[in-house]
C-alpha positions as a printed Julia matrix, in Angstrom:
263×3 Matrix{Float64}:
 38.43  118.33  -31.16
 37.05  121.4   -29.94
 33.89  120.47  -31.73
 30.7   119.03  -29.45
 30.42  116.07  -31.23
 33.84  114.84  -30.98
 33.78  114.82  -27.49
 30.13  112.98  -27.5
 31.65  110.6   -29.81
 34.64  110.21  -27.46
 32.51  109.83  -24.36
 30.19  106.77  -26.9
 33.28  105.62  -27.61
 35.07  104.96  -23.99
 31.11  104.02  -22.55
 31.82  100.87  -25.34
 35.26  100.23  -24.06
 34.02  100.56  -20.98
 30.75   97.85  -21.58
 32.39   95.3   -23.16
 35.05   95.09  -21.28
 32.82   93.93  -18.13
 30.85   92.28  -20.6
 34.15   90.14  -21.81
 34.78   89.43  -17.88
 31.36   88.33  -16.96
 30.81   86.67  -19.72
 34.74   84.87  -18.56
 33.63   84.08  -15.54
 30.27   82.13  -16.5
 32.2    80.14  -18.32
 34.76   79.63  -16.11
 32.02   78.44  -13.67
 30.64   76.49  -16.34
 33.06   74.71  -17.05
 34.4    73.87  -12.56
 30.65   72.71  -12.14
 31.22   70.87  -15.71
 34.44   68.73  -13.17
 32.05   68.84  -10.51
 29.36   65.97  -11.86
 32.38   64.58  -13.9
 33.58   63.81  -10.46
 30.96   62.9    -8.79
 29.84   60.74  -11.11
 32.86   59.2   -11.0
 32.58   58.91   -6.95
 29.19   57.2    -7.23
 30.32   55.26  -10.19
 33.64   53.66   -7.1
 31.11   54.34   -3.91
 28.61   51.57   -6.43
 31.86   49.31   -7.72
 33.28   48.94   -3.42
 29.55   47.96   -2.71
 28.48   46.31   -4.94
 31.49   44.21   -6.45
 34.2    43.94   -3.25
 31.87   44.24   -0.64
 29.81   41.05   -2.23
 32.94   38.99   -2.84
 34.44   39.57    0.98
 30.92   38.59    2.35
 30.55   35.87   -0.01
 34.03   34.67    1.8
 32.43   35.97    5.24
 29.94   32.9     4.76
 31.57   30.43    3.3
 34.53   30.05    5.65
 31.21   30.33    8.33
 30.22   27.29    7.57
 33.58   25.58    6.88
 34.56   25.5    10.03
 30.94   24.22   11.43
 31.95   21.06    9.03
 32.84   17.84   10.91
 36.66   15.8    11.39
 37.83   19.11   11.6
 40.67   19.97   14.22
 40.72   22.29   15.99
 43.29   24.39   14.97
 41.6    24.33   10.97
 37.95   25.35   13.36
 40.19   28.8    14.95
 41.55   29.73   11.15
 37.95   29.02   10.11
 37.35   31.62   12.57
 39.68   34.16   12.16
 39.99   34.8     8.64
 35.59   34.99    8.96
 36.35   37.61   11.92
 38.77   39.29    9.25
 35.33   39.09    6.94
 33.51   41.09    9.16
 36.2    43.29    9.99
 36.71   44.41    5.86
 33.15   44.86    5.44
 32.59   47.23    7.79
 35.49   49.1     6.91
 34.06   48.8     3.12
 30.96   50.63    4.71
 32.8    53.62    5.89
 34.79   54.11    2.39
 31.37   54.06    0.52
 30.57   56.22    3.15
 32.85   58.4     2.78
 33.66   58.53   -0.95
 29.55   58.64   -1.95
 28.39   62.25   -2.92
 24.42   61.21   -1.48
 26.76   61.91    2.47
 27.77   65.12    1.32
 26.24   66.87    4.53
 26.13   67.64    8.17
 22.76   64.85    8.17
 24.39   62.57    7.06
 27.79   62.72    8.92
 24.95   63.08   11.97
 23.67   59.24   10.82
 26.32   57.99   10.58
 28.16   58.93   14.19
 24.74   57.73   15.78
 25.47   54.05   13.56
 29.1    53.68   15.41
 29.19   55.46   17.63
 26.16   52.59   18.86
 28.36   49.94   17.53
 31.33   50.38   19.11
 29.97   50.45   22.72
 27.63   47.81   21.58
 30.64   45.45   20.67
 32.25   46.42   24.21
 29.26   46.36   26.05
 29.46   50.15   26.79
 26.36   52.13   27.5
 25.78   54.74   24.3
 23.76   58.05   25.03
 23.73   60.08   22.84
 22.7    63.75   22.29
 22.55   65.17   18.68
 19.74   67.42   17.47
 18.07   67.62   14.54
 20.73   69.15   12.04
 20.54   70.31    8.52
 20.57   68.49    5.42
 21.48   71.52    3.23
 24.73   72.21    4.7
 27.3    70.52    3.1
 29.9    69.33    4.16
 32.7    67.65    1.66
 34.11   64.08    1.45
 37.69   64.07    2.79
 36.04   66.69    6.0
 33.68   63.95    7.41
 36.24   61.04    6.76
 38.5    63.28    9.15
 35.89   63.47   11.06
 34.29   59.87   11.46
 38.03   58.5    11.91
 38.94   60.78   14.73
 35.69   59.97   16.37
 36.05   56.8    16.18
 40.11   56.95   17.27
 38.46   58.34   20.68
 35.92   56.18   21.33
 38.72   53.21   20.56
 40.62   55.57   22.6
 37.68   54.76   25.76
 37.27   51.25   25.0
 41.35   50.06   25.32
 41.57   52.62   28.5
 39.16   54.13   30.13
 38.24   51.17   31.65
 34.77   52.79   31.97
 31.36   51.64   31.48
 29.3    54.49   29.88
 29.66   57.21   26.64
 28.0    59.99   25.72
 28.51   61.63   22.11
 27.17   65.03   21.74
 26.93   67.0    18.72
 26.18   70.64   18.29
 25.21   72.94   15.93
 25.26   76.97   16.35
 26.44   79.53   13.47
 27.73   77.72   12.02
 30.17   76.21   14.31
 30.08   72.59   14.96
 31.36   71.22   17.8
 31.01   67.4    19.24
 32.07   66.14   22.48
 33.07   62.08   23.5
 33.27   61.56   26.78
 33.66   58.66   29.58
 32.81   58.18   33.69
 36.6    55.6    32.97
 39.52   56.28   35.24
 40.7    59.29   33.76
 44.47   60.2    33.55
 46.78   62.9    33.85
 47.15   64.69   30.69
 50.75   66.06   31.83
 52.3    62.72   31.77
 54.22   61.19   28.59
 51.21   59.81   26.63
 52.2    56.78   24.03
 51.37   55.8    20.3
 50.03   57.64   18.27
 46.67   57.86   18.09
 46.77   61.2    20.02
 48.89   62.66   17.5
 46.95   61.31   14.43
 43.06   63.15   16.09
 45.01   66.5    15.97
 46.1    66.17   12.26
 42.76   64.88   10.93
 41.31   67.77   12.97
 44.13   70.21   11.91
 44.0    69.11    8.73
 39.86   70.13    8.23
 40.36   73.61    8.98
 38.94   72.61   13.05
 40.41   71.61   15.91
 41.03   68.98   18.98
 41.25   69.04   22.73
 41.47   66.45   25.2
 40.62   66.76   28.65
 41.01   64.3    31.33
 41.91   64.43   35.83
 42.58   61.19   37.34
 39.25   59.39   38.58
 36.57   61.58   36.63
 36.66   60.29   32.82
 37.77   61.9    30.06
 36.14   64.28   27.24
 37.23   64.66   23.7
 36.43   67.6    21.82
 35.92   68.33   18.33
 35.27   71.94   16.86
 35.46   73.13   13.27
 33.6    76.01   10.8
 30.72   74.78    8.15
 29.5    77.24    5.8
 25.41   76.69    6.62
 22.7    78.11    7.96
 23.38   79.19   11.44
 19.53   80.01   12.44
 19.72   75.93   12.1
 18.88   73.36   15.97
 20.15   72.94   18.13
 17.24   71.66   20.66
 19.14   67.99   22.29
 15.93   66.39   20.71
 17.98   62.5    19.78
 18.78   61.99   16.11
 17.12   58.42   15.32
 19.14   55.98   15.37
 18.94   52.2    15.48
 19.65   52.82   19.06
 19.34   55.8    20.76
 21.22   53.73   23.78
 22.59   50.59   23.79
 23.03   48.87   27.68
């Protein structure tokens, strides 16, 4: 141990052990990452399969039920009660087709990005307002496609927005609904505002709708707030942090949709 060659050899040996340990750790990390990516690909393939089966099989069958019931209620000689029953089946089938579409959109990996979420918000808000005879104004910028949004977060956001618009249609006595989306510095904010009768926030509210919205946003890592005053309408705001490009555009260029405004 007093000879120089001993210490040189010991230094080389220690360096070799450290380098070997580092190489093993990096190789292990790479192996685990490859296993994670392989598992993710398997899960995405399964999600594709489920979405395709729902769309092609269940969707087609429910659509067929709706068409058959609509055709049956037009046959002559039916009693008014039978016609009403067929009409109820047809309406329930159409509603179920819409629910199946929502499920397919939520689970399909092709839609795991912010741009798809914005497109869906446009379609959903327009459709719900059109059915209720409300004017719908959209302020949604061109959002980046590369910002990932998981299936669970998309589903929770969509269901929360749907509940907010449903509450407006059911309780607000409004004539107009405004939906605005902003994305800046990895922060997503969505507002649903109406010109209805409003309410006193301190009054006790019945039902589970508000609690469900708060639970969905909390489960997604975001927050939900609601502001209202009697006679001044109601505003529901959803806020959530998303990874991605913080320099994404936020200008109010309305995103293309089937109808940007419903009368």
